C-alpha positions in Angstrom: -80.7 -36.8 4.1 -79.6 -33.6 2.2 -78.8 -34.0 -1.5 -76.6 -31.0 -2.0 -73.3 -30.3 -0.4 -74.3 -26.9 0.9 -77.4 -28.4 2.5 -75.4 -31.0 4.3 -73.0 -28.4 5.5 -75.8 -26.2 6.7 -77.3 -29.1 8.6 -74.0 -29.8 10.3 -73.6 -26.1 11.2 -77.1 -25.8 12.6 -76.6 -28.9 14.8 -73.4 -27.4 16.2 -75.1 -24.0 16.8 -78.1 -25.6 18.5 -75.8 -27.4 21.0 -73.8 -24.2 21.7 -77.0 -22.2 22.1 -78.5 -24.8 24.4 -75.4 -24.7 26.6 -75.7 -20.9 27.0 -79.5 -21.2 27.8 -78.9 -24.0 30.3 -76.2 -21.9 32.0 -78.6 -19.0 32.3 -81.4 -21.2 33.7 -78.9 -22.7 36.2 -78.0 -19.2 37.5 -81.6 -18.2 37.5 -82.5 -21.2 39.8 -79.6 -20.3 42.1 -80.8 -16.6 42.1 -84.3 -17.7 43.2 -82.9 -20.0 45.9 -80.8 -17.1 47.3 -83.8 -14.8 47.2 -86.0 -17.3 49.1 -83.2 -17.9 51.6 -83.0 -14.1 52.1 -79.3 -14.0 51.3 -79.0 -10.5 49.8 -75.3 -10.5 48.9 -75.5 -13.9 47.1 -78.7 -12.9 45.3 -77.0 -9.7 44.1 -74.0 -11.7 42.9 -76.1 -14.1 40.9 -78.1 -11.1 39.5 -74.9 -9.5 38.3 -73.7 -12.7 36.6 -77.1 -13.3 35.1 -77.3 -9.8 33.6 -73.9 -10.3 32.0 -74.9 -13.7 30.5 -78.3 -12.5 29.3 -76.8 -9.5 27.6 -74.2 -11.7 25.8 -76.9 -14.1 24.7 -79.0 -11.2 23.3 -75.9 -9.9 21.5 -75.3 -13.3 19.9 -79.0 -13.6 18.9 -79.6 -16.5 21.2 -82.3 -14.4 22.9 -84.4 -11.7 21.3 -83.5 -8.3 22.7 -87.0 -7.8 24.2 -86.9 -11.2 25.9 -83.5 -10.4 27.4 -84.9 -7.1 28.7 -87.9 -8.8 30.1 -85.9 -11.4 31.9 -83.6 -8.8 33.4 -86.5 -6.6 34.4 -88.3 -9.4 36.2 -85.2 -10.5 38.0 -84.4 -7.0 39.2 -88.1 -6.5 40.2 -87.8 -9.7 42.3 -84.6 -8.6 43.9 -85.8 -5.2 44.8 -89.2 -6.3 46.1 -87.6 -8.9 48.4 -84.8 -6.7 49.8 -86.4 -3.3 50.4 -84.5 -1.0 52.7 -86.7 -0.5 55.7 
């Protein structure tokens, strides 16, 4: 248990932030799972829709320091690589 008032407040704040950050990460993971399902089902329009939503959420998470900028770029790059390799124009 923290002895100082500022330590107690910091503990409360960090717990709240951890919950908020987990909510954002869980939402990103949920959309990523749906994106993968759409790709395996060969549903191009739905996969593109999930990709667009994912990019927006990942960028917001990186802006708020939930994800490191390089991690956000890597996640987006891998997602787009998956999308492009599975839906090549023939």
